[in-house]
C-alpha positions in Angstrom: -14.4 8.0 17.9 -15.0 5.5 15.0 -12.2 3.2 13.9 -10.5 4.2 10.7 -9.4 1.6 8.1 -6.8 -1.0 8.8 -5.5 -2.7 5.6 -3.3 -5.8 5.3 -0.8 -5.0 2.6 0.6 -8.3 1.2 3.7 -8.6 -1.1 3.5 -11.0 -4.0 6.6 -12.1 -5.9 4.8 -13.7 -8.9 4.4 -17.1 -7.3 3.6 -16.6 -3.6 3.4 -14.2 -0.8 6.6 -12.9 0.7 7.7 -10.4 3.4 10.7 -8.1 3.1 12.6 -5.9 5.5 13.3 -2.5 3.9 12.3 -4.0 0.6 15.1 -6.6 0.8 15.5 -10.3 1.6 12.0 -11.6 0.8 10.8 -14.5 3.0 8.2 -16.9 1.7 4.9 -16.5 3.6 2.4 -18.7 1.7 -0.3 -18.9 -0.9 -2.3 -15.6 -1.4 -5.7 -17.4 -1.9 -5.3 -19.1 1.5 -4.5 -15.8 3.1 -7.4 -14.1 1.5 -9.8 -16.7 2.8 -8.6 -16.1 6.3 -9.0 -12.4 5.9 -12.5 -12.9 4.7 -13.3 -14.7 8.0 -11.6 -11.9 10.0 -13.7 -9.3 8.1 -10.8 -7.0 7.3 -11.6 -3.5 6.0 -9.7 -3.7 2.7 -6.9 -5.7 1.2 -3.9 -4.6 -0.9 -1.6 -7.0 -2.8 1.5 -5.6 -4.5 3.5 -7.6 -7.1 7.0 -6.5 -6.1 8.7 -8.0 -9.1 6.4 -7.1 -12.0 7.8 -3.7 -12.8 11.4 -4.8 -12.1 11.0 -7.7 -14.4 9.1 -5.6 -17.0 6.2 -8.0 -17.1 2.5 -7.4 -17.2 0.3 -8.3 -14.3 -0.8 -11.9 -14.0 -4.4 -11.2 -14.8 -5.5 -14.8 -14.3 -4.0 -15.1 -10.8 -5.3 -11.6 -9.9 -8.8 -12.6 -11.0 -8.6 -15.6 -8.7 -7.6 -13.4 -5.8 -10.3 -10.8 -6.6 -13.0 -13.4 -6.9 -12.1 -14.9 -3.5 -11.9 -11.5 -1.7 -15.1 -10.5 0.1 -13.6 -7.1 0.9 -12.5 -4.1 -1.3 -9.4 -5.4 -3.1 -6.6 -3.3 -4.4 -3.7 -4.4 -6.6 -0.4 -2.8 -7.7 2.6 -3.9 -9.9 3.4 -3.9 -13.6 0.4 -1.8 -14.6 1.4 0.3 -17.6 -1.5 1.0 -20.0 -5.1 2.1 -19.9 -6.0 -1.4 -21.0 -4.2 -2.9 -18.0 -6.2 -0.8 -15.7 -9.5 -1.6 -17.5 -8.7 -5.4 -17.4 -8.0 -5.2 -13.6 -11.3 -3.3 -12.9 -13.2 -5.8 -15.0 -11.9 -8.8 -13.1 -12.8 -7.4 -9.7 -10.0 -5.1 -8.6 -11.5 -1.9 -7.1 -8.4 0.2 -6.8 -5.1 0.1 -8.6 -1.9 1.2 -6.8 0.6 3.0 -8.9 4.1 4.1 -8.3 6.7 4.1 -11.1 4.1 4.8 -13.7 3.6 8.2 -12.2 7.0 9.2 -13.4 7.0 7.0 -16.6 3.6 7.9 -18.1 1.3 10.1 -15.9 -1.0 10.8 -18.8 -2.2 7.2 -18.6 -3.2 7.7 -15.0 -5.0 10.9 -15.8 -6.9 9.1 -18.6 -7.9 6.3 -16.1 -9.1 8.8 -13.5 -11.1 10.7 -16.2 -12.8 7.4 -17.2 -13.1 5.6 -13.9 -12.9 8.3 -11.2 -10.2 9.3 -8.7 -11.3 6.7 -6.2 -10.0 4.0 -8.5 -6.3 5.0 -8.3 -4.0 5.0 -5.3 -0.6 6.6 -5.5 2.2 4.9 -3.5 4.9 7.3 -2.4 8.1 5.6 -1.1 10.0 7.6 1.4 13.7 7.2 2.2 16.4 9.0 4.1 19.3 10.3 2.2 22.9 10.3 3.3 22.2 13.8 4.9 19.2 12.4 6.7 16.7 14.4 4.7 13.7 12.4 3.4 12.8 12.2 -0.2 10.3 10.4 -2.4 11.5 7.5 -4.5 9.9 5.4 -7.2 9.4 1.6 -6.7 12.4 1.2 -9.1 14.6 2.9 -6.6 14.9 6.2 -8.4 14.9 9.4 -6.4 12.1 11.8 -7.5 12.9 15.4 -8.1 10.2 16.8 -5.9 10.2 17.3 -2.1 7.8 15.1 -0.3 5.1 17.8 0.2 5.5 19.1 -3.4 5.1 15.6 -4.7 2.0 14.7 -2.8 0.5 18.0 -3.7 1.3 17.3 -7.3 -0.4 13.9 -7.0 -3.5 15.4 -5.5 -3.9 18.5 -7.7 -2.2 17.6 -11.0 -2.7 13.9 -11.3 -5.9 13.7 -9.3 -5.4 10.4 -7.4 -8.0 9.4 -4.9 -5.7 8.3 -2.1 -2.0 8.4 -1.3 -0.1 5.5 0.4 2.9 6.8 2.2 5.4 4.0 2.5 8.6 4.3 4.6 11.4 2.3 3.0 13.5 2.7 6.1 10.8 1.4 8.4 9.3 -1.3 6.2 9.4 -4.7 7.9 11.2 -3.5 11.0 8.3 -3.5 13.5 9.7 -0.1 14.7 6.6 2.0 13.9 5.5 4.2 11.1 7.1 7.5 10.0 4.8 9.4 12.3 6.3 12.8 11.7 6.0 12.7 7.9 2.6 11.0 8.0 1.2 13.8 10.1 2.7 16.4 7.9 1.3 14.9 4.7 -2.1 14.1 6.2 -2.5 17.6 7.4 -1.2 19.2 4.2 -3.5 17.6 1.6 -7.2 16.8 1.4 -7.1 13.3 -0.1 -7.0 10.3 2.3 -3.5 9.1 3.4 -2.7 5.5 4.0 0.3 5.1 6.4 2.5 2.2 5.5 5.8 0.7 6.6 6.9 -0.3 10.1 3.8 -1.1 12.2 4.8 -3.3 15.1 2.2 -2.9 17.8 -1.3 -1.7 18.5 -0.1 1.7 19.8 1.5 2.3 16.4 -2.0 2.0 14.8 -3.5 4.3 17.4 -0.9 6.9 17.0 -0.8 7.0 13.2 -4.6 7.0 12.9 -5.6 9.4 15.7 -2.6 11.5 16.5 -1.1 11.7 12.9 -4.6 11.9 11.2 -4.0 9.2 8.6 -7.3 7.9 7.3 -6.0 4.4 7.0 -3.1 2.2 8.2 -1.5 -0.6 6.2 0.0 -3.5 8.1 2.5 -6.0 6.7 4.5 -7.9 9.3 1.6 -7.7 11.8 -0.7 -9.2 9.2 1.5 -12.3 8.4 3.4 -13.1 11.6 2.2 -13.9 15.1 4.8 -11.6 16.7 8.2 -10.2 15.8 10.7 -13.0 15.4 7.9 -15.7 15.6 6.3 -17.9 13.1 3.9 -17.2 10.2 0.3 -16.5 11.2 -2.2 -14.7 9.0 -3.3 -12.1 11.5 -5.5 -9.1 12.0 -5.7 -6.9 15.1 -8.8 -6.7 17.3 -10.6 -3.5 16.5 -11.7 -3.0 20.1 -8.1 -2.7 21.1 -7.6 0.2 18.8 -10.7 2.3 18.9 -10.3 5.5 20.9 -13.5 6.7 22.4 
């Protein structure tokens, strides 16, 4: 069986790369350009960089910095954070970004996303769905701004596929992010089997078996890695890293 995509997902705070745990307490990792050069050498499948502060700080993307990143990346490059207008999307595509990851904009102005998809195609937009347990242990989708979304998870991803028309969905577990405890396997499988667009599992990967399980047992088309992409091991030092494909392929 062929290996599916494994995608380093790096968090950018406006000045450098950071790593969080459950989206809190960011720790400085290093310069994004240096990381991208290493990932080029490792021949990663794709790369995602998310500016975690752009929307919160209500600032536009740093197009000059993103252009530097995109020009350095020899792999498909996706960016998310602070994208609000059709012109923002257009600028990102012109400077070398192949996919734009959206989250809060889905609730704020979905018509912009529909316009982008109509012009550039569904493959150019990835919807990030943040999942979080409530006080009653039920899981609900949230926006990146921390607002609970009115839909159930399955209703929301179905809406994103059929009404908005996004090309991929990144399913991000807030509870698992940065913990090394594994993906939300149950919800990933339910979503991957319930919609037809590709699903990228994100949040919590801590070992090779997590990748095998989410890709082959849960049927995700791709797996995003965060901590495993920037640390040598849990509790150890920073090391820009990428797993050996031969250790993950299931024949």
